[in-house]
C-alpha positions as CSV (number, residue, x, y, z in Angstrom):
1,M,-8.9,-37.2,-21.6
2,L,-11.8,-37.6,-19.2
3,L,-13.8,-40.5,-20.8
4,P,-10.8,-42.8,-21.3
5,G,-10.0,-42.3,-17.6
6,L,-13.5,-43.1,-16.6
7,Y,-13.4,-46.2,-18.8
8,Q,-10.4,-47.5,-17.0
9,E,-12.0,-46.8,-13.6
10,L,-15.2,-48.5,-14.5
11,I,-13.7,-51.7,-15.9
12,A,-11.7,-52.1,-12.7
13,A,-14.8,-51.7,-10.4
14,S,-16.2,-55.1,-9.4
15,L,-19.6,-53.5,-8.6
16,V,-19.9,-52.5,-12.3
17,T,-18.2,-55.4,-14.0
18,A,-20.5,-57.9,-12.2
19,Q,-23.3,-56.4,-14.4
20,L,-21.4,-56.3,-17.7
21,A,-20.9,-59.0,-20.3
22,A,-17.4,-60.5,-20.0
23,P,-14.8,-59.3,-20.6
24,A,-15.7,-55.9,-19.1
25,S,-13.0,-54.2,-21.2
26,G,-15.1,-55.1,-24.3
27,S,-18.4,-54.0,-22.8
28,V,-17.8,-50.4,-22.0
29,F,-17.7,-47.9,-25.0
30,I,-17.0,-44.3,-25.5
31,N,-19.5,-42.4,-27.7
32,T,-20.8,-45.4,-29.7
33,A,-20.9,-49.2,-29.3
34,I,-19.7,-51.7,-31.8
35,K,-22.3,-53.6,-33.8
36,Q,-23.7,-56.7,-32.1
37,A,-21.9,-55.9,-28.9
38,N,-22.2,-58.5,-26.1
39,R,-24.9,-57.5,-23.6
40,P,-25.2,-56.0,-21.1
41,F,-22.9,-53.1,-22.2
42,L,-22.4,-49.5,-21.3
43,V,-21.9,-46.4,-23.5
44,M,-20.5,-43.1,-22.2
45,N,-20.9,-39.6,-23.7
46,L,-19.9,-36.1,-22.6
47,V,-23.2,-34.2,-23.2
48,A,-22.6,-30.9,-21.5
49,A,-19.2,-29.3,-20.9
50,P,-19.1,-25.5,-20.7
51,P,-15.5,-24.3,-21.3
52,A,-13.6,-23.4,-18.1
53,G,-13.6,-19.8,-19.0
54,S,-17.4,-19.6,-18.6
55,T,-17.5,-21.4,-15.3
56,L,-14.4,-20.7,-13.2
57,D,-11.7,-18.3,-14.3
58,G,-8.1,-18.7,-13.3
59,I,-5.5,-21.5,-13.3
60,S,-7.8,-24.3,-12.1
61,A,-9.3,-25.0,-15.6
62,L,-12.2,-26.7,-13.8
63,I,-15.2,-27.6,-16.0
64,D,-18.8,-27.9,-14.9
65,G,-20.3,-30.7,-17.1
66,E,-22.6,-33.7,-17.4
67,I,-21.7,-37.2,-18.4
68,Q,-24.3,-39.6,-19.8
69,F,-24.2,-43.4,-19.2
70,D,-26.5,-45.5,-21.4
71,S,-26.9,-49.1,-20.1
72,Y,-28.1,-51.7,-22.7
73,A,-29.3,-55.2,-22.0
74,D,-31.7,-57.9,-23.2
75,T,-34.1,-57.3,-20.3
76,P,-35.2,-54.1,-18.6
77,Q,-34.1,-55.6,-15.3
78,A,-30.6,-56.2,-16.5
79,A,-30.3,-52.7,-18.0
80,R,-31.5,-51.2,-14.7
81,A,-29.1,-53.3,-12.7
82,L,-26.2,-52.0,-14.7
83,S,-27.3,-48.4,-14.6
84,Q,-27.7,-48.6,-10.8
85,A,-24.3,-50.2,-10.4
86,V,-22.7,-47.4,-12.3
87,K,-24.6,-44.8,-10.2
88,S,-23.7,-46.5,-6.9
89,F,-20.1,-46.7,-7.8
90,L,-19.6,-43.2,-9.2
91,M,-21.8,-41.4,-6.7
92,G,-20.8,-43.6,-3.7
93,S,-17.7,-45.7,-3.4
94,F,-15.7,-43.6,-5.9
95,I,-17.4,-40.1,-5.8
96,G,-14.3,-38.2,-6.9
97,G,-10.5,-38.1,-7.3
98,T,-7.8,-38.6,-9.8
99,L,-8.5,-41.0,-12.7
100,P,-5.9,-43.4,-14.2
101,D,-5.2,-41.0,-17.1
102,G,-4.5,-38.1,-14.7
103,S,-7.9,-36.3,-15.1
104,T,-9.6,-35.2,-11.9
105,I,-13.3,-35.4,-11.3
106,Q,-15.9,-34.8,-8.6
107,F,-19.4,-36.2,-9.1
108,V,-22.0,-34.0,-7.4
109,D,-25.5,-34.8,-8.6
110,V,-27.8,-37.1,-10.6
111,T,-29.7,-35.1,-13.2
112,I,-31.4,-37.9,-15.2
113,D,-32.1,-41.5,-14.2
114,H,-34.9,-43.3,-16.0
115,D,-35.7,-46.2,-18.3
116,E,-36.0,-45.6,-22.0
117,A,-38.4,-47.4,-24.4
118,Y,-37.1,-50.6,-25.8
119,E,-35.3,-50.5,-29.2
120,Q,-35.4,-53.0,-32.0
121,G,-32.0,-54.7,-32.1
122,G,-30.6,-56.9,-34.8
123,V,-32.1,-60.1,-33.5
124,A,-34.1,-59.1,-30.4
125,Y,-35.4,-56.2,-28.4
126,L,-32.8,-54.0,-26.7
127,Y,-33.5,-52.2,-23.4
128,R,-31.8,-49.0,-22.3
129,C,-31.5,-47.1,-19.0
130,L,-30.3,-43.5,-19.2
131,L,-28.2,-42.0,-16.4
132,R,-26.7,-38.5,-16.4
133,L,-24.3,-37.3,-13.7
134,K,-23.3,-33.8,-13.0
135,A,-19.6,-33.4,-12.3
136,F,-16.8,-30.8,-11.8
137,Y,-13.7,-32.0,-13.6
138,S,-10.4,-31.1,-15.3
139,E,-8.6,-32.9,-18.1
140,S,-5.3,-34.6,-17.4
141,G,-2.7,-32.0,-16.3
142,G,-5.3,-29.6,-14.9
143,F,-6.2,-28.7,-11.4
144,A,-6.3,-31.4,-8.8
145,P,-8.0,-30.6,-5.5
146,S,-6.0,-31.2,-2.3
147,G,-6.4,-34.9,-1.5
148,G,-7.6,-35.7,-5.0
149,S,-11.3,-34.8,-4.5
150,L,-13.6,-32.0,-3.3
151,T,-15.7,-32.1,-0.2
152,R,-19.3,-30.8,-0.2
153,Y,-20.6,-28.5,2.5
154,N,-24.0,-26.9,3.1
155,F,-24.6,-23.3,4.1
156,I,-26.8,-22.2,7.0
157,P,-29.5,-20.8,7.3
158,N,-31.6,-22.1,4.5
159,P,-32.4,-19.5,1.8
160,D,-35.6,-17.6,2.3
161,G,-35.6,-15.0,-0.4
162,T,-34.4,-12.2,1.8
163,T,-31.3,-13.4,3.6
164,T,-28.0,-12.6,1.8
165,T,-25.4,-13.8,4.3
166,F,-24.8,-17.5,4.9
167,T,-22.2,-19.5,6.9
168,A,-20.3,-22.6,6.0
169,P,-18.9,-25.2,8.5
170,V,-15.4,-24.5,7.3
171,T,-13.2,-21.5,6.3
172,I,-13.8,-20.7,2.7
173,S,-10.6,-21.0,0.6
174,A,-9.5,-19.0,-2.4
175,N,-10.1,-22.0,-4.7
176,A,-13.5,-22.9,-3.2
177,L,-16.5,-23.4,-5.4
178,V,-19.7,-21.7,-4.3
179,V,-22.6,-23.3,-6.2
180,R,-26.3,-22.3,-6.5
181,N,-28.6,-24.8,-8.1
182,G,-25.7,-26.6,-9.8
183,L,-24.2,-23.4,-11.3
184,I,-20.8,-22.2,-10.2
185,L,-20.8,-18.6,-9.0
186,T,-18.0,-16.1,-9.4
187,A,-16.5,-14.4,-6.4
188,G,-16.6,-10.6,-6.7
189,D,-19.4,-10.7,-9.2
190,D,-22.0,-12.9,-7.5
191,Y,-20.8,-13.0,-3.9
192,S,-18.1,-11.9,-1.5
193,Y,-16.7,-14.0,1.4
194,T,-14.6,-13.7,4.5
195,G,-13.7,-16.6,6.8
196,A,-16.6,-19.0,6.8
197,T,-19.2,-16.4,5.7
198,V,-20.4,-15.7,2.2
199,T,-22.6,-12.7,1.2
200,F,-24.6,-12.8,-2.0
201,D,-25.3,-9.8,-4.1
202,L,-28.9,-11.0,-4.5
203,A,-30.8,-12.9,-1.9
204,P,-31.2,-16.6,-2.9
205,N,-34.8,-17.8,-3.3
206,N,-36.3,-20.2,-0.8
207,V,-36.1,-23.0,-3.4
208,D,-32.4,-22.4,-4.2
209,V,-29.8,-25.0,-3.2
210,L,-26.5,-23.5,-2.0
211,T,-23.4,-25.7,-1.6
212,L,-19.7,-25.2,-1.1
213,Y,-17.0,-27.4,-2.6
214,Q,-13.4,-27.3,-1.6
């Protein structure tokens, strides 16, 4: 399962454990934290996970979802430090690959990153930072990209509302993901491709963001 794999990855990351209460293995929780947990602590939740059938058909079983990380601490500064450590690790030094449980994941974007209002804890105030990361992933036993992670590429030229043909810096493979504004498009329905060129059925708007992952 995805979250247990992320748990194992996070408690082994020195960047993250430096901001957690010791021991780190008792300060990262899935779904809910225990009562009176030592602070700072982290809670993970899967908040958006469309089934693979609605995102990418075929054998890959790739899911387009969002994972929420709630960082709790006794001060807003400590909560923010933990949240930033999680973001820096998952969007930077880790970014994507195979988790200890066999799941594969590729983090692609930060959708929410802000401080929440303090909460009344059992004996003191509790501060929380909310972080949501968008990711492509598969559960253990699913599709694993070559090399364990996906690489992101940009298309040229930039969308202008009229252009339908765009070029990637690499040859587009059969398992590639063509993404517009974070949504996975379907080859044959939304676009066609040959070599490094993709042609959209409808011209992307000038505010659209087009990316290729493979």
